[in-house]
N, C-alpha and C positions, 0 to 999 in steps of 0.2 A: 503495498501498500504506500503511495507516495503522501509525503507531507503538504499540506496547504502555506503558499507563501505568497501572501494576496494583499495590495494594497490600495487605497485610494485615497487622493489628496486634492483639495483645491484649495489654494495661492494663488500669490502673484510673482512675477517673476523677479529678479534682482536684477536681470542683468540680460541683454539680448544673450541669444543664442551661440556656440562657439561650437562648428563642427571641426572637428580634425579627422582623418586618414590615416586606416590601419597601412600596414606595407602591402596588404592586398589591394589597397583600393576601396575597405567598407567604410564607409560615413560614420563615425560616432559623435552626435549632436551632446555636449554639455552644458547644461542648465541650473539655474539654482531655483530655488520656489521658499518664498515666508507663505507660512500659515499661520494666521493669527488666530488666538484662542481668548475666551474672556474667562474668568474663573472669579470667585468672592475672596478675599483676603482682608481678614477684618473688619469684616462686612461691607465691604467696596469692591466694586466690581473693580479687576486689572485686567487691562489688554497683555496677552504673552505672546511672543511670535517664533516660532521653531522654525529652521532654515533646513533644508532638504536637495541634494546634490539630486539630479535626474539623467537618466542616459537615456537618451532615442539612437533606437540603431537602423542601419540601413534607409533606403529612401524614404524612410518617412520626416526623417534630419532633416533631410535638402528641402521635402515639399512644403516645411512646417516654417523654414529660415525665415521668411519675409514677415510671420505673423507672431514671433516668437521674442517680444522684445521688452526691453524694460517696462515693469508695472503692467503689464497682459495677465488678465486675470484667466488662471487656465484648469483643469481638472486632469490627472493624473492616474490612469491606471496600470496599475504595475505588480511588480514584483520584487522585493530586496534582497541586494546581491552584497556582500560581505568581499571585500577587496583586500589582498594581502601582500606585503611586499616587505623587504629587504633593503636598507641601505645606513651604510657604514656599520654591519653588523649588529643593527638595532634592526628589531621587530615594529611594520607599522602594521595597522588594519582601519578600514574607514567602512561605512556601512551608505551605499548608493541604492536608489530607485532604478531601475530597468523598467521604460516605458514600454507595456502593450497598448494603450490607449492614450490618445490625448486628446480631451477636446477642449475650444478656445471655446471661451464666454466674455459674457461683457463685452465691452467695445464698441465698433461700428459693425452696422446692420450688414449682412453679407459677406462679414470676416468670421462670421459662428461657424464654425462646423468641427465636425466630429473625426478623426483620422484614426486608423487601427494601424498598427506595426504587424506585418506579417512576415518580415523575415530579421524580426528580434533574436538576438542570439550573445554568445558570448566573444567577441571579437581578441580579448585581450587588449593589452596598454599600448 
């Protein structure tokens, strides 16, 4: 039986998408979204932001490039991926979101759309 690894986030881009290409020419789009949450603290509502790194694989990254700009609200459905590496003998790791589905929210009418990634995967760093 396979375990479940699914996440859905709605937030705003903190910067424009940055697309890099692997040695084999596969595009990987890197972006970060801020997700706001309100919680009560000492009887007052306090806003709290969390920041998540998101990777978009394949043609979806290139087709969404014009729309994934700083401040744009998006919904991301995907999976969590732990990346591990070594540098100067030290171990490092971070968790990123691999996007399988990206929906553009808010903003200009006509720009709202949904894109599914049919060729997502692990292309390496």
